[in-house]
N, C-alpha and C positions, 0 to 999 in steps of 0.2 A: 661263521666268522669268529675267530678267537682274538681277543683284544689284549694280548700280552704287551704289545708295544705302546698302546694308548696311555696307560698310566705313567710310563717313563717319559713320554713326550709332555703330557700335561703337567706333571709335578716337576719334571726337570726344567721346563720353561718357567713355571711359577718360582722356582728357586733362582734361576738366572735373572728373573725380573725383580727379585728382592721381596716377593710376597710371602715366602716361607723360608725357613732355615734349611740347611742341608739335612740335618737329622730328620726333620719332619717330612721332607720330600722322600728320602730313602724309605722311611717307615711306611709312608703311604703307598709307595710302589710295591714294597715287599708284602704288605697286607693282602694285595691282590694275587700275587703269584708265588710267594715264598722267597727265600734268599735269592738274590740276583748276583751272578758272577760273570765277569768278562772272560771269554774263553781264550784259546791260544791265538797269539798275534804274531805275524811274521816278524822276524828280527829287523829292527831299524824302522818299522812302520809306526808303532806307538810304544811308549815306554812302559809296557805291561808284560809281566810274565803270565803264565796260564792261571786262571782261577782267581782273578783280582776281584775283591768284593766291590759292590756297586758304589758304596760311599767313597772308597779309595779311588776308584776309576773316575768318578765325577770330579774329584779334586784335581786329579792329574790332567783330565781333559780341560778343566778350567784354566790350568796353567799353560795349556797350548792354545788358549784363545777361544774356547768354546763359547758360542754366542747364541745358538738356537738349536732346538731339536725339531725335526719335521717328521710327521707320520706318513708312512707309505702303506697302502692296503691293496696290493696288486693281485691280479689273477691272470691266468693264461689268456692272452689276447687283450688285456687291459692293464698295462703296467703303471697304474696311477700312483704318482708320488715318487717314482724311481728316476734316476738320472744316468744309470750305467756305472761301470762297464758290465759286460755280459755275466761275469761271475757273480757279482752282487745281485743283478737282476734275477738270475736263475734261482739263487738261494732264497731271495725274498718272495718270489712268485711261488716257489714250492711251499714256503711257510705261510703264504698269503698275508704277510705283514713284514714290517721292518721299520727302522728308524734311521734318519740321516742326521748326523751331528756335524754342524758347521764349525770348523776351527779357523784359526787365523789364515793359514796358508793352504788349506785343503779341506775336503769333506770326507767323512768316514761313515760307512754304512754298518749298522748293527742288526743282525738277524737273530731272533730268539728261537730257542728250542727247549723242550722240557728237560729238566735236570732231575733225574730220579736215581736215588741211591738207596737200595734196600727197600724195605716195606713202608717206611715212615717218612723219609726225606723227600720232599718235593720242592723244587725251585726252578729257576730259569737260568739258562746259560746263553750268553750273548756271543755270537761269532762276529768278529769285526772283518770288514772288507774295505779295500780302497774304493772310494766313490769319485766319480767325475765331479769336478768343482763347478757345478751348474745348478741353477735354480729350477726345481721341478715345476712342471706346468700343472697347476691344481686350481680349482675354483675358489673364489673368495666366498665370504660368508653369505652375502646376498644371493649370489648365483647358486650356491648349493641349496639354500632355502627354497628358492624358486624351483630348482630341479627336483627336489624331493617332493614338494607339493604337487607339481604336475605329474610326477610319476605315481604318486599315491592315487590321484584321480584316475589315471589310466589303468592302474592295476585293479582298483576297485571295480571299474567298469568291466574289465576282462573277466574277473572272477565271478561277477554277477551273471555274465553270459555263459558260464559253464554250468550245465545242469546238475551235475553231481560232484560236489566238493565236500561231501559230508564228513570225510575223514579228517579234515582240518578246518572246515569252514567256521565253526564258532570261535576258535582261537584267532584265526587270521582276521576275520571281519571285526571282532572286538578290538583288536590292535589297530586295524586300519581306521576304525571309527572313533576310537578313544585317543584323542590327541591332547588331552588335558594334563593332569598331573603326571609329571615325568618320573617321580620317585626319587631315588638317591641321585645326587649330582654326579655326572660323569666326568667333570673336569675338576681342576684345582682352583685354589684361591687366585684371584687376579684376572680371571677370565670374565668377560662381560656377560650379563644375564642372557643376552641373545644367543651367545655361543653355548652356554649351559643348556638352554632349552633345546637347541638343535642337536647337541650331542646326546642328550637324554632320549629324545625322540628317535634318533638314529639307532641308538643301542637297543631300544625296545623293538624297533622294526627289524634289526638284525636277528633278534630272537625269533621273530615271525618267520623269517626266511629259513632259519635252522629247523623250526618245527614243521614247516611245510615241505621241505625238500625230501625227507625220507620216503614219504608215500608215493606211489605211482598213480594214485587216483582210482581206487576200486570202483568198478562200474562205469568208468569213463572210457570214451572211445579215443582213438589216437589223436584226433584233432583237438579234443578237449584237454588231453594230457599236454600237448604241445602248447596250447594257449596258456595253461597254468605255468608251464616251465618258462616260457618267454616272459610272462609277467613277473615271475620270481627273479629271473636274471636282471630284468630292468630295475626292480626294486633293490636288489643287492648292489648294483652299480651306483644307484642314487644314494644309498646308505653309506657306501664307502666314501663317496665324495663329500657327503655331509660331515662325516666324522673327521676327515682330513681337514676340511675348512674350519670346523669348530676348534680343532686342536691347534690351528695356526692363528686363531683370533685372539692373541694376547699381545699387549704392547711391551716389547722388550727394551730394556735400557741400554 
């Protein structure tokens, strides 16, 4: 799970809530992914030409009544955080992430992709899509916390029932068992401590999923491989919901 969209949502909302200035928000986003540019926009849809810098884009969106950013982390069969239409959903599902920006009279979807030019330039290009003006059905903070906790218990039990998980067992079980210090904060200023804790835990567990996925389970039979795969799918789903809930848990003015 790549989290290009998460910094834009966290720091964009912190800016909209008045907790940080525009320059600080843009700098924080671009420290994570490099320069951010809004890509080509259909004429008449938004007042942007191609390749608008993020700072300029945010100012223009604010002029259109921008009030909130929402995180979407969908996968095939689980379009969590999306509201349609099909073109936006397909692009976001293929990217496994996206952002919904609520304006006064409409909602816009932003889907990121890597922007590479030559051997040294690395940034993010955001492709805008019209979005249905609907509120995505996502869990609140308490629901996401409960879901992640229960999923962790289930996953730990299933992995303990697999005889040979030596290829990734130390890494996975350390992460599943160590729920203390979360490390660097995953969110921005203005988010409550509870959201910071949940986001940091979810980011760490997302790394667990990435580390565990590549192996097929050497020495494991087909049943054990399927047990592990199912456990990881459930953990991935709970992690996505936790991240979405954490990034929505800020009081906007």
